[in-house]
C-alpha positions as CSV (number, residue, x, y, z in Angstrom):
1,M,41.1,-110.6,68.3
2,T,42.3,-112.6,65.6
3,I,44.2,-111.0,62.4
4,T,42.2,-110.8,59.7
5,T,42.7,-110.6,55.5
6,G,43.7,-107.1,54.6
7,E,45.5,-106.0,58.1
8,R,49.0,-105.7,58.8
9,I,51.4,-108.3,60.7
10,P,52.1,-106.5,64.2
11,D,55.3,-105.3,64.7
12,V,57.1,-107.0,67.0
13,T,60.6,-108.4,68.0
14,I,61.1,-112.4,68.3
15,K,64.0,-114.6,67.9
16,T,65.3,-116.4,65.3
17,N,68.7,-119.0,65.3
18,G,71.3,-117.1,63.9
19,A,75.4,-118.5,63.2
20,E,76.3,-117.8,66.6
21,G,72.9,-118.2,68.4
22,P,69.8,-116.6,69.2
23,E,69.2,-113.2,66.9
24,D,66.4,-110.6,67.4
25,I,64.3,-110.4,64.8
26,R,61.6,-107.7,63.7
27,T,58.3,-108.7,62.2
28,G,58.6,-105.5,60.5
29,E,61.4,-105.9,59.1
30,L,60.8,-109.5,57.9
31,F,57.7,-108.9,56.2
32,S,58.4,-105.4,54.2
33,G,58.7,-105.0,50.7
34,K,58.1,-109.3,50.6
35,K,55.9,-112.1,49.7
36,V,56.2,-114.2,53.1
37,V,54.3,-117.3,53.8
38,L,54.4,-117.8,57.4
39,F,53.2,-121.0,58.9
40,A,52.7,-122.0,62.4
41,V,52.8,-125.0,64.6
42,P,52.0,-125.5,68.4
43,G,55.2,-126.9,69.2
44,A,58.4,-127.9,67.1
45,F,58.8,-131.7,67.8
46,T,55.3,-132.6,68.1
47,P,53.9,-135.6,66.0
48,G,51.5,-133.3,63.7
49,C,54.0,-130.8,63.5
50,S,57.0,-132.9,62.4
51,N,55.2,-135.8,60.8
52,T,52.6,-133.8,58.5
53,H,52.8,-129.5,58.8
54,M,56.5,-128.9,58.2
55,P,57.8,-131.6,55.7
56,G,55.0,-130.2,53.3
57,F,56.9,-126.7,53.4
58,V,60.2,-128.4,53.1
59,V,59.1,-130.7,50.1
60,N,57.4,-127.8,48.7
61,A,60.2,-125.2,49.3
62,D,61.3,-125.0,45.5
63,K,57.5,-124.8,44.4
64,L,56.5,-121.7,46.8
65,Q,59.8,-119.7,45.6
66,A,58.9,-120.7,42.0
67,Q,55.1,-119.2,42.7
68,G,56.9,-115.6,43.6
69,V,57.2,-116.1,47.6
70,D,60.3,-114.6,48.9
71,T,60.6,-116.2,52.3
72,I,59.2,-119.2,54.3
73,A,58.9,-118.9,57.7
74,C,57.6,-121.3,60.4
75,L,56.7,-119.9,63.8
76,A,56.2,-121.3,67.4
77,V,56.1,-120.6,70.7
78,N,59.4,-122.4,71.5
79,D,62.6,-120.6,72.0
80,A,65.2,-120.1,69.2
81,F,67.7,-123.4,70.4
82,V,64.6,-125.9,69.9
83,M,63.7,-123.9,66.8
84,G,67.5,-124.3,65.4
85,A,67.5,-128.1,66.3
86,W,63.8,-128.7,64.7
87,Q,65.0,-127.0,61.4
88,Q,68.3,-129.5,61.6
89,D,65.7,-132.3,62.0
90,Q,63.8,-131.4,59.4
91,N,66.7,-130.5,56.8
92,A,64.6,-127.3,56.4
93,Q,67.3,-124.7,55.5
94,A,64.9,-123.3,53.2
95,I,62.6,-122.5,56.2
96,T,63.5,-119.2,58.3
97,M,62.4,-120.6,61.9
98,L,60.9,-117.5,64.1
99,A,61.0,-118.3,67.9
100,D,58.3,-116.7,69.9
101,G,59.1,-117.9,73.2
102,N,57.0,-115.5,75.2
103,A,54.0,-115.8,72.7
104,E,54.7,-111.8,71.9
105,L,53.6,-112.0,68.3
106,T,51.2,-114.7,68.8
107,R,49.1,-112.8,70.9
108,A,49.5,-109.7,68.9
109,L,48.1,-112.2,65.9
110,G,45.2,-113.6,68.3
111,L,46.0,-116.9,67.5
112,E,46.8,-117.9,70.9
113,L,46.0,-121.7,72.2
114,D,45.9,-122.3,75.6
115,A,47.3,-125.8,75.6
116,S,47.8,-125.6,79.7
117,G,45.7,-128.9,79.8
118,G,48.1,-131.0,78.2
119,G,51.3,-129.2,80.5
120,M,52.0,-126.9,77.5
121,G,50.9,-123.5,78.3
122,I,50.1,-121.1,76.0
123,R,50.8,-122.3,72.5
124,C,50.1,-120.9,68.7
125,K,47.6,-122.2,66.7
126,R,48.3,-123.8,63.5
127,F,47.5,-121.8,60.9
128,A,49.3,-120.8,57.6
129,A,49.3,-116.9,56.2
130,I,50.5,-115.5,52.6
131,V,51.7,-111.9,53.7
132,N,52.5,-109.3,50.7
133,D,54.6,-106.3,52.4
134,G,53.4,-106.9,55.6
135,V,49.6,-107.4,54.8
136,V,47.8,-110.6,54.8
137,E,46.6,-111.7,52.4
138,Y,45.4,-115.2,53.2
139,L,45.0,-116.7,56.7
140,G,44.1,-120.5,57.1
141,V,43.6,-121.7,60.6
142,D,43.0,-125.3,61.4
143,D,41.4,-126.5,64.4
144,K,42.1,-130.1,63.7
145,G,44.4,-131.2,61.0
146,V,46.3,-129.4,58.2
147,D,43.5,-128.5,55.6
148,K,43.6,-124.9,56.1
149,S,47.4,-124.3,56.6
150,S,49.0,-126.8,54.6
151,A,51.7,-126.4,52.0
152,E,49.3,-127.6,49.4
153,T,46.4,-125.3,50.6
154,V,48.7,-122.3,50.7
155,M,50.2,-122.9,46.8
156,A,46.7,-122.9,45.3
157,Q,46.3,-119.3,47.3
158,L,49.3,-117.8,45.6
């Protein structure tokens, strides 16, 4: 079942790209006591994610932070090395990259996407959420495009 507004983000361990390689990060700690904008993409380096979705958050990072956002985080079912390379490629140093390589958080959120028909396995649906102290205040899930999950849509919801 898909997570809904008013529910708490599940506490699972995923990875982030640290200074010396992949590091564990617990979602309970990441979201605790902070306002976090979490956006998810089906895959790093994919055309829509690289050309449309991520750039909106990179360009608007300062505006999001000015609206009280403590952390902007990007989630994908990729490994931490890929997420780190994508962060550099996108000049996204203001974005915390979250590698959900085994889709554990994605499944816990109920937002998995079966992309096995295209040879990509289980991925995460494209979405954006505003999470305040671990509780979802806004959730926009896109089937096509980025209308509900764009940085501009998120800013309008803050």
